[in-house]
C-alpha positions as CSV (number, residue, x, y, z in Angstrom):
1,M,109.8,99.4,113.7
2,G,108.1,95.8,113.7
3,S,104.7,95.5,113.2
4,T,102.4,93.6,115.7
5,P,101.2,90.1,115.0
6,T,97.5,90.3,114.0
7,T,95.2,87.7,114.0
8,G,91.9,87.4,112.1
9,Y,90.8,83.9,113.1
10,V,91.2,80.7,114.8
11,E,89.5,77.2,115.1
12,R,90.7,73.9,116.6
13,L,88.9,70.9,114.5
14,T,88.3,69.1,118.0
15,V,86.5,65.7,117.8
16,P,82.9,66.5,119.1
17,W,82.1,64.9,122.8
18,W,79.7,62.4,121.0
19,L,82.5,60.6,118.9
20,W,84.7,60.3,122.1
21,L,81.8,57.9,123.5
22,P,82.1,55.0,120.8
23,G,85.9,55.5,120.8
24,L,86.4,54.8,124.6
25,G,83.4,52.7,124.3
26,G,85.1,50.3,121.7
27,A,88.1,50.3,123.5
28,A,86.6,49.5,126.6
29,L,85.1,46.8,124.7
30,L,88.2,45.3,123.3
31,A,89.5,45.4,126.7
32,A,86.7,43.5,128.3
33,E,87.2,40.7,125.5
34,I,91.0,40.7,126.1
35,W,90.3,40.1,129.9
36,L,87.2,37.8,129.5
37,G,87.2,36.9,133.3
38,S,90.6,36.5,133.6
39,S,92.8,37.3,136.8
40,G,96.0,38.6,137.2
41,V,97.8,41.0,134.9
42,R,95.1,39.9,132.0
43,A,92.5,41.5,134.2
44,W,93.5,45.2,134.5
45,L,96.6,45.6,131.9
46,P,93.9,45.7,129.1
47,F,92.0,48.4,130.6
48,V,95.0,50.7,131.6
49,V,96.5,50.2,128.0
50,L,93.6,50.4,125.8
51,L,91.7,53.3,127.3
52,P,94.1,56.1,127.4
53,L,95.4,54.8,123.8
54,A,91.8,55.3,122.4
55,A,91.8,59.1,124.5
56,A,95.1,59.8,122.9
57,G,94.1,58.7,119.4
58,L,91.2,60.7,119.6
59,W,92.9,63.8,121.2
60,W,95.5,63.5,118.3
61,L,92.4,63.5,115.8
62,G,91.0,66.9,116.9
63,R,94.6,68.8,117.4
64,I,94.5,70.4,114.1
65,R,94.3,74.3,114.5
66,V,93.0,76.7,111.8
67,R,94.4,80.4,111.9
68,V,94.8,83.5,109.9
69,A,97.6,85.0,111.2
70,D,100.4,87.5,110.3
71,D,99.4,87.4,106.5
72,E,98.9,83.8,106.3
73,L,96.7,80.8,106.6
74,L,98.0,78.1,108.9
75,V,96.2,74.8,108.9
76,D,98.1,72.6,111.2
77,D,101.9,72.9,110.2
78,A,101.0,73.8,106.5
79,R,101.3,77.8,105.6
80,L,99.7,79.7,102.8
81,P,100.7,83.5,102.4
82,V,97.3,85.2,102.1
83,R,99.1,86.9,98.6
84,F,98.4,83.5,96.6
85,V,94.6,83.9,98.0
86,A,92.4,84.0,94.9
87,D,89.5,83.4,96.3
88,A,87.9,81.7,99.4
89,I,84.9,80.1,99.0
90,P,82.8,78.8,102.2
91,L,81.3,75.5,101.3
92,D,78.3,73.5,103.4
93,A,78.5,70.0,103.5
94,E,77.1,69.7,100.3
95,G,79.3,71.6,98.4
96,R,82.2,70.0,100.5
97,R,81.0,66.8,99.0
98,E,80.9,68.1,95.5
99,V,84.7,69.8,95.7
100,L,86.0,66.9,97.0
101,G,83.9,64.2,94.9
102,V,84.6,62.8,91.9
103,G,85.7,65.7,90.1
104,A,88.2,66.7,93.0
105,D,91.5,67.6,91.9
106,P,94.2,65.4,92.9
107,L,96.9,68.0,93.3
108,A,94.7,70.3,95.6
109,F,95.8,70.3,99.4
110,V,93.1,69.1,101.6
111,V,92.3,68.8,105.4
112,Q,89.4,67.2,106.0
113,R,87.4,66.2,109.1
114,P,84.5,64.2,108.3
115,W,82.8,65.1,111.8
116,I,82.7,68.8,110.4
117,G,79.9,69.9,107.9
118,G,81.3,72.8,106.5
119,A,84.9,73.6,104.9
120,V,86.4,76.3,102.8
121,Q,87.7,76.0,99.3
122,V,90.9,78.8,98.9
123,V,91.3,79.0,95.2
124,L,95.4,79.8,94.8
125,D,96.8,82.0,92.3
126,D,100.5,81.0,92.5
127,P,102.0,80.2,88.7
128,A,105.1,78.1,90.8
129,D,102.9,76.1,92.9
130,P,101.3,73.1,90.8
131,T,98.2,73.3,94.1
132,P,95.1,74.6,92.4
133,Y,93.4,75.3,95.6
134,W,93.1,74.1,99.4
135,V,89.7,72.7,100.9
136,V,90.0,73.0,104.7
137,S,87.0,72.0,107.3
138,S,85.7,74.7,109.2
139,R,82.8,74.9,111.8
140,H,82.7,78.5,110.3
141,P,83.5,78.2,106.8
142,D,81.9,81.9,106.4
143,D,84.0,83.5,109.1
144,L,87.0,81.8,107.6
145,A,86.4,82.7,104.4
146,K,86.1,86.6,105.3
147,A,89.2,86.4,107.4
148,L,90.9,85.4,104.6
149,L,89.8,87.9,102.2
150,A,90.1,90.7,105.0
151,A,93.7,89.5,105.4
152,R,94.6,89.8,101.9
153,S,93.0,93.2,101.1
154,Q,94.8,94.5,103.9
155,L,98.0,93.0,102.7
156,A,97.2,94.5,99.1
157,G,96.3,97.9,101.0
158,R,99.8,98.0,102.7
159,A,101.5,97.4,99.4
160,A,99.5,100.0,97.6
161,R,100.6,102.7,100.2
162,S,104.1,101.6,100.3
């Protein structure tokens, strides 16, 4: 008898709409500089190439998904079993700046998006892994931290019952 997959938290770290404006505007400006009143292919090719390329780049920057599901924290393609989570600390913009600042551990796993103010520091308890903690950007760091700690508690409860 298999257990059904559970999802405790899902978030996509998308690029906000207001960053799309300068991104696409910069691509349009560069295309206009290449064009500079020319005719023929040089009149339309820069716009056809650079605008979709800028849109694809902005989409790619916002592709990261953060999930707590099936007793794991999944950040893009990285997986962390919740049994190795010692603590999950929600961080505001100032706390994130402090954790990622001068005193940051170079072995930490970081998925940081500068347009997202909050983050969660996930302190690890895995003697086989030199990574001391993960820092993951989140628009809802309190919810992500609660979901991680709840998943860890559920796992510990199931282990105690069996």
